[in-house]
C-alpha positions in Angstrom: -12.6 -11.0 -1.8 -13.2 -7.9 0.3 -11.7 -6.4 3.4 -13.7 -3.7 5.3 -12.0 -2.1 8.2 -13.5 0.2 10.9 -12.5 3.8 10.4 -10.7 4.3 13.7 -8.7 2.0 16.0 -10.5 0.8 19.1 -9.1 1.3 22.6 -6.7 -1.6 22.1 -5.3 -0.1 18.8 -7.1 -2.7 16.7 -8.3 -1.8 13.2 -11.2 -4.2 12.9 -12.0 -6.0 9.6 -15.8 -6.1 9.6 -15.9 -8.4 6.6 -16.3 -12.2 6.8 -12.6 -12.6 6.5 -12.0 -11.2 10.0 -8.4 -10.1 9.3 -8.0 -7.5 12.0 -5.0 -5.1 12.0 -3.3 -3.0 14.6 -1.7 0.4 14.6 1.9 0.7 15.7 5.0 2.9 15.7 8.7 2.2 15.7 10.7 4.4 18.1 7.4 6.0 19.0 8.5 9.6 18.6 5.5 10.5 16.6 3.2 7.8 17.8 1.0 5.4 15.7 -1.0 6.6 12.6 -3.5 9.2 13.6 -7.2 8.9 12.5 -9.5 11.8 12.0 -12.7 12.6 10.0 -10.7 15.1 7.9 -7.8 12.8 7.0 -9.2 10.9 4.1 -10.4 11.3 0.5 -14.1 11.5 1.5 -14.3 11.3 5.3 -12.2 9.6 8.0 -8.7 8.4 7.3 -5.2 7.9 8.6 -2.2 10.3 8.8 1.2 8.5 8.8 4.3 10.4 10.1 7.7 8.9 9.7 11.4 9.9 9.3 14.7 7.9 9.5 14.2 7.2 13.2 10.4 6.7 13.4 7.9 4.7 11.4 4.1 4.7 11.7 2.3 1.6 10.4 -0.8 -0.6 10.4 0.0 -4.3 10.4 -2.2 -7.3 9.8 -0.5 -10.5 10.9 -3.3 -13.0 10.1 -3.5 -12.2 6.4 -5.3 -15.0 4.5 -8.0 -15.8 2.0 -6.3 -14.3 -1.1 -5.3 -16.8 -3.7 -3.8 -15.9 -7.0 -2.5 -17.5 -10.2 -0.1 -14.9 -11.2 -2.8 -12.2 -11.3 -3.9 -9.4 -8.9 -4.5 -5.7 -8.3 -3.5 -3.3 -5.5 -5.0 0.2 -5.2 -4.6 3.0 -2.7 -5.5 6.7 -2.4 -2.4 8.5 -1.2 -1.4 12.1 -0.4 2.2 12.4 0.6 3.9 15.3 2.3 7.2 16.8 1.0 9.3 15.7 3.9 10.3 12.6 5.7 11.9 9.6 4.1 12.9 9.8 0.4 11.9 6.2 -0.2 8.6 5.3 1.4 6.3 2.2 1.4 2.6 2.6 0.7 1.8 -1.1 0.9 3.7 -4.3 1.5 2.9 -8.0 1.8 5.4 -10.5 3.1 5.6 -14.0 4.6 8.1 -13.2 7.3 9.9 -16.4 8.5 9.2 -19.2 6.2 11.4 -20.0 3.2 11.2 -19.0 0.5 10.9 -15.5 2.0 8.7 -13.4 -0.4 7.7 -9.7 -0.4 5.5 -7.5 -2.6 6.2 -3.8 -2.3 4.3 -0.9 -3.7 6.2 2.4 -2.8 7.4 5.7 -4.1 10.7 7.7 -4.2 10.4 11.4 -3.4 12.4 14.2 -4.9 11.3 17.4 -3.3 7.6 17.9 -3.9 7.2 15.2 -6.6 7.8 11.4 -6.6 7.9 8.4 -8.9 6.1 5.1 -8.2 8.0 1.9 -7.6 6.7 -1.7 -7.5 8.7 -4.8 -6.9 8.6 -8.5 -5.9 11.5 -10.1 -4.0 12.3 -13.7 -3.3 14.7 -14.5 -0.5 16.0 -11.0 -0.6 16.6 -11.0 -4.4 14.5 -8.6 -6.5 12.7 -10.7 -9.2 11.3 -7.7 -10.9 11.0 -4.0 -10.3 9.3 -1.3 -12.3 9.3 2.5 -11.9 7.4 5.4 -13.4 9.1 8.6 -14.6 10.0 11.1 -12.0 7.2 13.5 -11.0 4.4 11.0 -11.5 2.7 12.1 -8.3 2.8 15.5 -6.5 2.9 16.3 -2.8 -0.2 17.6 -1.0 -2.5 16.3 -3.7 -4.6 13.1 -3.6 -3.8 10.5 -6.1 -5.3 7.1 -6.7 -2.4 4.7 -7.6 -3.0 1.2 -8.8 -0.6 -1.7 -9.5 -2.2 -4.4 -11.7 -0.8 -7.7 -12.9 -2.0 -10.3 -15.4 1.3 -11.9 -16.3 2.6 -8.4 -17.0 2.4 -5.5 -14.5 0.6 -2.3 -15.2 0.5 1.0 -13.3 -2.4 3.5 -13.2 -2.6 6.9 -11.7 -6.0 8.6 -11.3 -7.7 6.0 -13.4 -5.3 6.2 -16.4 -2.5 3.8 -17.3 1.0 5.4 -17.0 4.3 4.4 -18.6 7.0 2.7 -16.6 10.4 1.1 -17.1 11.8 -2.2 -15.9 14.7 -1.7 -13.5 15.0 -5.4 -12.8 13.3 -8.0 -14.9 14.5 -11.4 -13.8 11.0 -12.8 -13.8 8.2 -10.4 -14.5 5.6 -13.1 -13.9 6.3 -13.4 -10.2 3.4 -11.6 -8.5 1.1 -12.2 -5.6 1.0 -15.9 -6.3 4.5 -16.4 -4.9 3.3 -14.7 -1.7 0.4 -17.1 -1.1 1.8 -20.5 -2.0 1.0 -23.4 0.3 4.7 -23.8 1.1 5.2 -20.2 2.1 2.0 -18.3 2.8 2.0 -14.6 3.4 1.4 -13.8 7.1 1.6 -10.1 7.3 0.4 -7.0 5.5 1.9 -3.6 6.3 0.4 -0.2 5.4 2.9 2.7 5.5 6.1 0.6 5.9 8.0 -2.5 4.9 8.1 -5.6 7.2 11.6 -6.9 7.9 12.2 -10.7 7.9 13.2 -12.3 11.3 12.2 -9.1 13.1 9.1 -7.0 14.0 11.0 -4.0 12.7 9.2 -1.9 10.0 11.3 0.3 7.7 10.8 3.0 5.0 7.9 4.7 6.8 5.5 6.9 4.9 4.7 10.5 5.7 1.2 11.6 4.5 -2.3 10.3 4.2 -3.5 6.9 3.1 -7.0 5.7 2.5 -9.2 3.2 0.6 -6.5 0.5 0.6 -7.8 -2.3 -1.7 -6.5 -5.6 -2.7 -8.0 -7.9 -5.3 -6.9 -11.4 -6.4 -7.9 -10.6 -10.0 -6.6 -8.1 -12.5 -9.2 -5.3 -12.7 -10.3 -4.0 -16.0 -9.3 -0.4 -17.1 -13.0 0.5 -16.8 -13.2 -0.7 -13.2 -10.0 1.1 -12.2 -11.4 4.3 -13.7 -14.7 3.7 -12.0 -13.0 3.4 -8.6 -11.1 6.6 -9.2 -14.2 8.6 -10.3 -16.1 7.3 -7.1 -13.7 9.5 -5.0 -12.3 11.9 -7.6 -11.3 15.1 -5.6 -12.3 18.4 -7.1 -9.7 21.0 -7.7 -10.9 23.0 -4.7 -10.5 20.0 -2.4 -7.3 18.4 -3.8 -5.2 20.1 -1.1 -7.4 19.2 1.8 -8.0 15.8 3.5 -11.1 13.7 3.8 -12.4 10.1 3.5 -14.6 7.3 4.8 -13.4 4.1 6.3 -10.2 2.5 5.2 -10.9 -0.7 3.2 -9.0 -3.5 1.7 -10.9 -5.6 -0.8 
């Protein structure tokens, strides 16, 4: 399963999925103070990418409301290159999938919680507003103004990876650690939206917990990738020490 999006929005604000899936997205902003995510050839890990700017009253996001084609049997992988800035919201969403209006309402969230210039990664799955499981890394897992490749993988049990290496985490909530993407794509309650840089709110188009920084190479698989493949993905874009504080990337992709 592979999603390939055009690097920049067209004149209508659409971020076009050029794969056979055809799941186009759209840039947007809540409150509009800073406008939608900005694209430039210097905003990614290796070429063009997006800059998101958000605070408590403004959220930039990219939304896809025709999300389909992913099926999972309790297994999956989410990966994203991120470089956050040391201001804006303390809790920020990198990536979220939700089904919106149909019961049971489900949501997968991959985010981080900032403390100054460092942050910890957080991943959770909610069902009808109740967190089924949530995991967190130690504080300081990622650092502001530096590119990091962060991956959430699940094959019955979740795993977190940063820059190609598995990292330790603790369970904050562990009601059912086997709830994963499969609950978001059930026939009774299919996921209908994917948000980059924010969290979709049920019964409303409002998007919360906006991200401030750069996102690129957003990828989603319906299988748990091997450690070797995760490392391979990291090494394909590994930033050198001289470029870790600068921005660059090719097209944003979801696969």
